[in-house]
C-alpha positions, 0 to 999 in steps of 0.5 A: 358293511364297506371295507376299504383298503387305505395305506394297507390298513383295512378300515371298516365302516358301520354304515356305507352311507356314513363314512364319518362313523369309521370303526376299528374292531378290537380283538374281542370283536367289540367295535370302537370308533376310530376318532373320539373326544378326549377330556384330559385337563378339562374342568367339569364345565369344559368337559361337559360342553366339549362332550356335548358339542362332540356328540352333537356333531357326530362323535360317538366315542368319549374318553375320560378318567378318574384322575381327570375329575370330570367323569360326572360331567361327562355323564351329564353331557351324555344324558343331555345329548339325547344320543342313546347310550348304546350308540356311544363308546365310553372309555375311562380309567381307574387311577393307580391309588384306586387299584386296591380300593373296593368298588372303584369300577362301580364308582366310575360307572356311578359317576358316569351315570351308566351301568357299563363302560365300553372300555376301562383302563388301568391308568398307570404302571404303578403300585399293585397294577395287577390288582387293578387289572384283576378288577377289570378282568372281573368286571369284564366277565360280569359284563360291566365293561366291554373291553380292557385297556392299559395306559402308559405300560412299557418294558418289564412292567408290561412283560409282567402284566402280559405274563400274569393276566388272564385276559389280554388287553384289548387297547393300550393308550400311549403317546403316539404321533409322527415324531414318536411311535413306541415300536418296542411296546407295540411289538410286545403287544402284537401277538394279542392284537392290542389296539393303540389309542394315541394320546398327544396325537398332534404332538402336544401342539408342537409348532415344529411338528405342525409346520413340517413341510410334508404336512404343509404340502399334503394339506394343500393337496387335499384341502385340509389343515396339517392337523387333519393330515396328521390325524388321517395318518393316525387312522391309516396307521391303525391308531385310534385317536382322542384329540381333546379340544374345547373349541367347537370348530376344532372338535368338528375339524378333528373328525373331518378326515374321512373324505380323503386317503393318503397314499402309501408313498405319502405314508412313507414320507411321513414315516421319515420324520420320526425323531423318536422324541416324546413330549412326556417322560416320567422317571421310574420314581415319578411313575411309581409315585402315582400310586400314592397320589390320592384322589377324592372321586366324590369331590367332582362337580 
């Protein structure tokens, strides 16, 4: 095993000869690839192809969710890829309206065609989220999930969950990019060693972010794109990333970030462009409304 210090973050590789397989070790000892393919807003057909393309070019981590309505397609792609199940890190999320439903964890596993998930989240801080979290705790104890996640939690609801849960979350999925890092939420989770999984890692494709001079300069220096510089910044910050794309070239490029390292000085320059601006904002009413948004998991293609 090779441990390399980059930007003051210890990056651990499972195979010294294959630096593309970089992993982070969660607080429970589970190893999670630093880069995965996200499937948000993909149709089943798009998700199946994107996941298959990603696995074929070396990805070993996939993120989906009940609410994406493509779990069944992700499962098909995993089987078609020929990659052994134990070599794939699979994460999914149970939706807020499913927190009280019996067998919802098992339903996702059935759709995915697997008997366990490497990581399962509760998707929104809405409704009886503690009931949803307890389902994950039970599944974790039974070995049906290998790690527990929370998605989009913050403030008082996060405080309540941390105070009342039995097993502390291992991963939080949240918006994170160079224009926005929720340091308050990250600080609340520091003591339990919760890892950040960044969604919108490229700032929802914001042209202004991509054209920041600091990224243009670093892209020229390292022979990379601005997007690759941003993704490299994430992993050196310790963020796991799940950029989503249906373009095979972009999928391949998003993982091609392990043959260079940003210096501490360069990481500091990127920190200066933080505007504390996010691309997704939900009012408390909208957030709580997710609990009444029903989904029909059996209608997936």
